[in-house]
N, C-alpha and C positions, 0 to 999 in steps of 0.2 A: 700571550702568543697562541696562534691557532695550532692545533695538533696537525701532524702531516696528513691525516685522513680528512680533517676539516678543510685544510688548505686545498686539497685535491678537489673537493666538491665545490668550494667557492670558485676555484679557477674554471671548473666545468661550467658552472652557472654563468659566469662572466663571458665565457667563450660562446655558449649556446643561446642564451636568452636574447631575443630581439625586441622585447617589449620594453619601451623606455621607462614606464612606471615601475615595473618589478625589478628591472636592472638597476634603477636608481636606488630602490629600497635596499638591495643587497650591498651596493657600493657604499651607501651611507652607513650601514651597520659595520662594514669592514673598516671604514675610516674612523668610526667611533670605538673600534676594538671591542665590539659587543659580540664576543665569541660564543657566549651562552645562547644568545638569540639566534645567531647564525647556525649553531649546532642544532637548535630546535627546528629551524626551517629547512636545513639542508641534509642533515645526517640520516633522517628517515624519510620515506616517501609514502604518499597516499597509496595504500594497497588496493589493488583492483580485485573486487570480489563479485559475488552473485548479484549485488545491487549496483555493480559498476563502480563509480567513484562518487564520493560526496565529501565536501569539506569546505573550509574557509577560503574565500578568494583572497590570496596573498602571495607574496613572492616565496620561492623555495620549492623543493621537491615534495614538501609536505603540505602544499596548498593547491588550490584550483587556480591555474594561470595558463597563459598561452603556451609556455614550454611543456608543462605537464600534459596539457591537452594534446599538443603535437606528438609527444612521445606515446601517449595512449593511442592516438589514431594510427600512428605508424605500427605499433604492436598489433592493434586490432586488424588492420588491413593485411599485415603479414600473415597473421593466423588465418584470416578468411581466404587469403590467396592459396594457402595450403589445403583448405577444405573444399574449395570450389574451383572448377577449371576456368580457363580464360573466357570461353564462350558464355558461361554462367555469369562471370563477373561483368562482362560487357552488356549482356542482355537483361539480366535480372537486377543486378546492382543492389544498392543500399539506400535507405531513407534517413534523412536527418531533420529533426524538428527542434524548436527551441521556444522557451517561455519568455516572459518579460523582465527577467532579472538582469542586473548588470552583467555584461560580458557574455550572456547566453548566445546572442547572435554571432559574436566574434568566435566563440568556441566552436559553434556549428560550422562556420565558414572555414576555419583552419582545418577542421576534420574533413569537410567536404573536399577541400583542396588536396589534402593528402591522398584521399581515395581516388579522385579524378586523375591525379598524376601517377597513381599506381594502376590505372587502366580500368577502374570500375565505373559503370554507369552510376550516377548519383542523383537521387531525388532529394532536392533541398527546398524546403518550404520557404517562401518569400515573406510569409506573415507569421505572427505568433500563433502557435497552435496548442490545444489542450493535449496533454500527454497521451490520452487514448487514441489520438489520431495517428501516432507513429505505429503502434502495433496493428491498427486497422489498415494503414497504408501498406505495410509489409505484405499482408495477405491479399489486399486488393490488387497489387501489382506483381505478386509472387516474388518479392525481393528476397535477397539472401539474409537480410537482417536490417537492423535499424538502431538509431541512437536518438534519445530525447535528452536535450540539455536542460536540466531542471534540478532544483533542490526541493521541489514539492512545497511542503509547508514549513521548511526550515527558516531560521532567521535570515534577514536580508543580506548578511555578509557571506552567506554560503551559496555554493552552486554544486551541481552534480552532473553525472554522465551515465544515463541509464541505458543499458544495452539489451537489445532483443535479438533472438535468433530467427531463422527462416520460417519457423512455425508461428511467429507472431507472439511468442511468450518470452518472458525474461530469461536470460541465460541461467543455466544451472551448471553444476560440476559435470564433466571436467572442463567445459569451455572456459570458466572463470580462471582456473589455474593455468590453462594453456595460453590464454590471452596475457596473463601476468608475465609468464615466461617470455612471450614474444615482445612485450613492452620492454623488459629488461635487456633483451638482445638488440633493441633498436632505439637506444636512448639518444644517440647523436642525431640532431635534425638532419633530414635528408636535403639534398640540393632542391631548392625551390619550395620547400615546405612552407616558408614564410611568405612566399610571393603569391598573395591572393588577389592581386590587382586585376588580373584578367580571368578570374574564376568564372564569372557569369558569362563569359564569351565561349566557354568550352562546349563542344558538341555533346559531351558526356553528361552535362548538367541539365536537369529538368525540374521545373516547378510542378509538384504533384497536386496542384490545387484542385483538380477535378475529383480527387479522392474525398475532399470535404463534402461535396454534394452527394457523392456515393454513400458516405458515412451517414449523412442525415436521412437519405432514402432508406438505408438499412435499419436505422432506428425506427422509422415509420413502419416498416414491415413487421416489427415486433409487436405493434399495437394493432389488434384485429379491427377491421372496419367498423364493427358495431360499437367498439369502445371509442374510436375516433369520432363517431357520430355523437356519442354521449358527451365527449369533450366539447364538440361544436355547439351543443345546446346549453352548456354550463356558463354561468357568469363568474365562476370562481376565479379570484385573483390571488396570486401568491407573491410574497416579498422574496426577492432573490439577492444574494450577495456573491460577487465574484472574488471577494477578499483581496482586492487589488491585483487580481490575476487575469488569466486568459479565458475564463469560462463563458463570459456573457454572450459573445456572438454565437457560440455553439448552442448554448441553452436557448437563446432567442430563436435560432433557426429550427431546432428540433421541436420546440413548442409549437411554432407555426406549422410545421409539417404534420403534426398530429392534431391540429385544430384546437390547441389549448389557448386560453386567453394569454396575451403577453404578460410577462412577469413585471412586477413593480420593482425595478432594480434600485438597490441602495446606491445613489448617484456618487457618493464620495468614494465608493469601493468598486465602481463598475469598470473602470479602465485599468489596464495593467500599469502598475507603478512600482518600480524596483525598490523604492524607499519605504513602502508599506506604511504610510504616514499615520493611519488611524488605528493600527493594532500593534501591540507589543509583540505578539506571536501570531503570524498569519495562518493560524491553524484552527478551523472550526471545531476540532476536538476539544479545544480549551473550554467550550461551553459558553455560558452567558457572557463572560468577559470578552470573547471574540465576536459576540452577536449583538453588542450594545446598539450599534447603529441600525441593525436589522430590526431589532425590537422597537426602536424609536420610529422607524419607517412604518412598521406594521401597526403600531398604535395610532399613528397619524392618518393612516389610510383605512383603518377598520379591518385589516387583514388578520386572520387567525392562524395562518400557516407561513413558516419561513423555511426556505431552502438556501443552503450556502455551500459553495464549492471551496476547496482549498485552492491556492494560487495556480496550480497546474491542472485543476479540474479533474483529478482522478478520484478524489474522495467527495463525499456528500454528507452534510449535516441536515438535520430536521428539527424544527421546534414548533410547538403549537400552543395556542392560548386556550386555557380552560374557560368556557363561557360563564361558568358559575362563580369561580373564585377570581377570575381575571389574572391568574398566575400563568407564567410561561413555563413549559416543560421542554427541556432539551433532551432529545431521545439518544439513547446509547446506540452504538453500532449494532449491538445484538438485537435491540428492539426494532431498528430499521430492517435488519436482516430477516427478522420474523415476518414483518409486514411485506417486504418484497418477495420473500420466499413463498408466502401464501399467494401473492399476486401472480407469481410465475406459474404456479400450479393451476391457479384459477384460469389464466389465459390459455394454458395448454389444454385444459379440459374443454374450454369453450370451442377451440379449433379442432379438437379431436373428441367428438361426442361419444365415440365408442368407449371412451373412458379407460383404455388400457395404458397404464403408466409404467409397465414393466421394463421398458427400454430407456427410461428417463433417470437422470442422475442429478443430485444436489451435492455441492461440496462446501466445506467450511474448514478453516484452519483449526488445529487442535486446541487453541486457547479461546476459540469463539464458542458461542452458544450452541448447544446440541439440539436446538429447536428444529433444525432441518432433519435430524435423525428421527424426531417424533413425527414430522410430516411423512417421512419415507415409510416408517413402520405402519402408519395408519392408511396411507394412500396407495401402498403397493409399488413404490419406486425405490431407488437406491440412494444411499448416502455414503459419501467417502470423506474421511477426515485426512487432512494433509498436515505437514509441518507448517509453521507460521510463515506468512509471506505469499504474495500472489504468484511468485515465480513457480511455486509448487502446484498451486491450483490451476494456473495457466497451462503448464506442461502436462498435468494429469488430465485436464479437459481435452487437450490435443490428442492424447493417447486414446481416450474414450471415443472421440469423434472418428479417429482412424479405424476404430473397431465397430463403427456403425451405431454408436450410442448417441443419445440426445442429452446434452447438458442444458438444463433449464436455468440454473442459477448457482452462483458461488459467492461467498462473502467472508470477510474477516472483521473482527470486532473493532478494529481501528477505522471505522466508517468507510470501508472499501467494499464495493459491490460490482459484480459482473453479471449483468442481466443478458442472457443469451450468449452466443459464442461469436458475435460480430467482432468483439475485441477480447482477446485472451489475457486480459489484465483488468484491474479495477477501472471503472469508468463512471465518473461522477456526473457526466452529461446525460447519458442514457438513464442512469438511476434517477436523476431529477425528473426526466420526462415521464418515467413510469410512476414515480410517487405522485406527481401531479395528476396523471391520468387515473390513478387509483383513488385519489381524493375526489375527483369528479364522479367516478363510479359510485363511491360510497355515499356521496351527497345525493345522487339520483336514486339510490336504492335504500331509502330509509333515513337519509340525512345523518349517517353514522360518522363519528369522528375517528381519527387514527387511534386515539386512546381506547375508544370503545371497541374498535376492531381488534386491537391488541388483546384486550380482556377476553373477547370472544374466541380468539385463537387459543389463548391459554386454557379456556374452559373445554375447548374441543380436543386439543392435542396435549394438554398437560402444562401446568404452570412452570415457567422457567424464569428463575430469579438469579441475577448476577451480583456478585460482590468481589470487585477486583481492585487492587492497589499495588503499592510497591514500597520497599525500604531501600534507602541508600546504604551501600557498604563500600568503603573506599579502600579496603584491604583484601586483595584477592585470596590470601591464605585463610582469612576468616570465612569467606564464601565457601572455599573448598572444605573447610572444617565442618560447616553447617550441613552441607550435602553428604559428606562422607559419614557423619554421625547417623544420618537417616538411612544410609546404605548398610551400616554395620550396627543396627539398633540393638540387636541381641548379642553383640560381641563377636559376631562372625560375618563374613562378606555376604551380601545379598540377603540380609535379614532386615526387614523394615518394620516400622510401627504397625500394629494391627488394630488400634483403636485410639480414641481420644477421650478426654474427661473420664479417666479411670474406667474405661470399658463402656461408657454410655452410648457412644456411636462407633460401630464396628466398620472396619475397612474391608471391602469385598475384593477389590483388585488393585494391583500396583503396576504402573508402567514406568520404566526408567529408560529414557532414550539416550542416556549417557553410556550405559553398559548393555543395553539390549534386552532387559528383563521386561516381560509383560505376562503377568499371571492370568490374564483373561484368555490368553491363547492356549490351545491344548498342549503345545510343546514348550510353553513358558517363554517364547521368544517374540520380541517386538516385530510388527509388520512394517511400521514406519521407519524411515532411515535413522540410523544411530550416529551420533557424533560425540566422540570422547572429549572434544575441545570445549563443550558447553554443558551446563547442568540443566536437566529437565526431568522432573518426576511428577507423575499424575497419580493421585489417590482417588479411587471410586468407592464411596461408602454404600452400605447396604440400604440406606434410606434415600438414595438417589443423588446425594451431593457429589459433585466431581470438582476436584481442585488440582490445578497444575502450579507447581513451583518451578520457576526458571530464572536463569540469569539473562541479562540483556547483552546483546552482541555489541552495543555501541555506547552503553552508559554503565556507571558503577551501581547497578540496581539488582535487587532480587525482587522479581515480580510474582504476584500470585493472582490466579484467575479462578474464582470459585463460582459454581452454578448449581442451584438446586433444580434437578430435573424431575418434576413430579409427574405422576400418572394422571391421565384423564379421569375426572371424577374427584380428584383431591382438590376441593374448592376452598379450603381454609387458607387463602392466600396470605393473610396476616400471620398465621401460625407458621407457615412455611418460611416466610421472610425472617421471623424471629429465630427459628431453628437454624437457618443458614447463618445468620449473623452470630449466633452463639457458637456455632461450629467453627466459623472462620476465626473468631477471636481466640478460640482454644488452639486451633492449628497454628496460628501465628505464634502464640506463646510457647506451645509445646515443641513445635518443629523448628521455628526460626530463632526462638529465644532472643528477642531483640535487646533486652536489657543486658544479658550476659555477653552478647556479641557486639554491644555498642552500635546497633543499627539505628539509622535516623529515619523516622517515619516521613512519608510524603506530607508536605504542607497542604492544607486545604485551600 
């Protein structure tokens, strides 16, 4: 028998849900007396957070479906109605975009319907769009906010609801908590929430398609005319994969705008396909396993450079072929960040020959490479480190711009890149355009490969080598025990390890963003936001190695991100790599103690 609480939520679902498919799912489980499954689907609900919503498309309050989307849209519109007056709601409005996943268009239409009936002007794209188009459109039309319906590079059964505020950046606290409260206060579907039949007849509904051309024009403006001329004279062709997503038409149009040769698209992955038939994980971060068809296309066409977007085109992967060995190298996000960061500075210097970079800023998340800091120190500009996630970099960039500062570039190691401030979020389309333009420039100026340029960057600014991975830990108490041991290392609170390998490598600074300790600051207090609900400790060693240990917010993992940040002139790259690997092995054994704690290593 169902418990009284479960009976209540089953009845709520049967009363409120208007989708035949999900309604049938719940009815079938009820008839089968599958109370365990019903409890799993109905007793908890997808929590709305700073990333909005993301989860499996299935029935129940714990899934992505019509009812949960309707409830979310009702809560979001209620909260926005509290924040903005009627005139702003009718004149500035909100933008909705969607990708090619199952149900994405339907979820966007339900949401648009809720907002139209609540008196908002609504910009609803009629075509599939890349995620960066939504934050761009918010700023282009001065909207109050926006939503992109996408699960990015998640498996095909997932979908998501990514929310942006009026500054064009992803929402951060307190908006997320306040929206969640408003959702919980508006769970029952409003009158006509489900009635989308005459949505497209509404005077308040507009197709923002003109913003697509404006976006392409803005990307073109970030490539100076001299470099567009170089592009036009190059015969360089690149292989491109849209990974069964939405990126191809946007990459095609931006390449044309800056006079690049058309991409050689991987035909099997060029069009949006919600089944993702040729890849197990539609995520170019997976490396060669996700790029098999791209490599095949490159080999057959004689191309040596591959670019690949994830399905919503906010991330970008790069791979190149070594002409000597014939082997393919898939670049890490940190390596692409180094290349694009250098390129951003190079373009700025070209358009500002006076060479004053003192008003310019570079940003990266705290677990990403510190190569931008090395650029800043040598070139006389500023570097800001943020918490992980583009929501922090986007909002920080907005603050800097409001204070008259110039943000050149921001990135995170998970192949996310923000080139210029046209989009205050990661943008795999503009990043593709700039990597291709950089390739043409390097070819025209010495026939230099990306790998050769990367080595030159390391020689000039200091070698930066990364060693990152993770361990699975399925028991939260064990995770807590591991981190609490590090915080009480000498038997008292806030006493941490001071070295590894019996004193061979000494620790210089410790930053603990769980309790606010940062020994690099004069007052010993962290500058970055502190969160007691997650673990994150960074150790900086005297020899330049920086390693961050942190828990994942979505998976049962302890992640580590290590980087050797060498000084310019330290050119024994192999020695630095060996030292890094030796130190990481010791840190894992001494700090995480995987054997004692039954941790499971990442499988290769």
